C-alpha positions in Angstrom: 8.0 35.7 2.3 6.4 34.0 5.2 2.7 33.0 5.0 0.8 32.0 8.1 -2.1 29.4 8.2 -3.9 27.5 10.9 -4.1 23.8 10.5 -6.2 21.2 12.5 -4.4 18.6 14.5 -4.8 15.6 12.1 -3.4 17.4 9.0 -0.8 19.1 11.1 0.5 15.8 12.4 0.4 14.2 8.9 2.6 17.0 7.6 5.0 16.9 10.6 5.3 13.1 10.1 6.1 13.5 6.4 3.0 11.8 5.1 1.0 14.7 3.9 3.0 16.7 1.3 0.2 18.8 -0.2 -2.0 21.3 1.5 -5.4 22.0 -0.1 -6.9 25.4 0.1 -9.3 27.8 -1.6 -7.4 30.0 -4.1 -8.7 33.2 -2.5 -7.0 36.5 -2.1 -4.9 35.3 0.8 -3.7 32.1 -0.9 -3.1 33.9 -4.3 -0.2 35.8 -2.6 1.7 32.5 -1.9 4.7 32.0 -4.2 6.9 29.0 -4.9 10.0 29.2 -2.8 8.1 31.0 0.0 7.6 29.7 3.5 4.4 28.7 5.2 4.1 28.6 9.0 1.3 26.3 10.0 -0.1 26.7 13.5 -2.0 24.0 15.3 -4.7 26.0 17.1 -5.2 23.1 19.6 -1.6 23.1 20.8 -0.1 26.3 19.6 2.7 24.3 17.9 4.1 25.7 14.7 5.6 24.0 11.7 7.7 25.7 9.0 7.4 24.4 5.4 8.9 25.5 2.1 6.5 25.9 -0.8 7.9 23.6 -3.5 5.1 24.0 -6.1 1.7 25.6 -6.5 -1.0 24.0 -8.8 -4.3 25.8 -9.3 -7.5 23.9 -10.2 -11.1 24.9 -11.0 -12.4 22.5 -8.3 -11.4 19.8 -5.8 -12.5 17.0 -8.1 -9.7 17.9 -10.5 -7.2 18.5 -7.7 -7.9 15.1 -6.1 -7.5 13.4 -9.5 -4.0 14.9 -9.8 -2.6 13.5 -6.5 -2.1 10.4 -4.6 -4.6 10.3 -1.6 -1.7 9.9 0.9 0.0 13.1 -0.3 -3.2 15.1 0.2 -3.8 13.8 3.8 -5.8 10.6 3.6 -4.8 7.3 5.3 -4.4 4.2 3.2 -7.7 2.7 4.5 -9.7 5.9 3.8 -11.5 6.9 0.7 -10.5 10.2 -0.8 -13.6 12.2 -1.6 -13.5 15.8 -2.9 -16.8 16.4 -1.2 -15.0 16.3 2.1 -13.8 19.8 1.3 -17.4 21.1 1.6 -16.9 20.9 5.3 -14.5 23.9 4.9 -15.6 25.7 1.7 -18.9 26.4 0.0 -19.6 25.3 -3.6 -20.0 29.0 -4.4 -16.6 30.0 -3.1 -15.0 27.0 -4.9 -16.6 28.2 -8.1 -15.6 31.8 -7.5 -12.0 31.3 -6.6 -10.9 27.9 -7.7 -8.6 25.8 -5.4 -4.9 25.4 -5.0 -2.6 22.5 -4.2 0.4 23.8 -2.1 3.2 21.2 -2.4 5.3 21.6 0.7 8.5 20.3 2.3 9.0 20.5 6.1 12.0 22.6 7.1 14.2 20.6 9.5 
């Protein structure tokens, strides 16, 4: 199964370069369809470039605080000199949606 998602330039490049290995999303209706072994096609909306990744593992959490605690900050997309803060995800999702759906860590591997 192929799942399609948009991904901003920074995270897209970090996945492409092999640094970011975990994509963080709300575990809503769309993401609940993703299965381990499936493929995700990320599209950079700025460039139109696509990146095909295999889903290695899915881990569901009640909130981003618990997800962040389970992963190294580099794996989830932060640079070494950045502070990983779960509140950063409030730029994308509301507290209400996080409480309603929970969140998912999608562990991926770029297909070469």
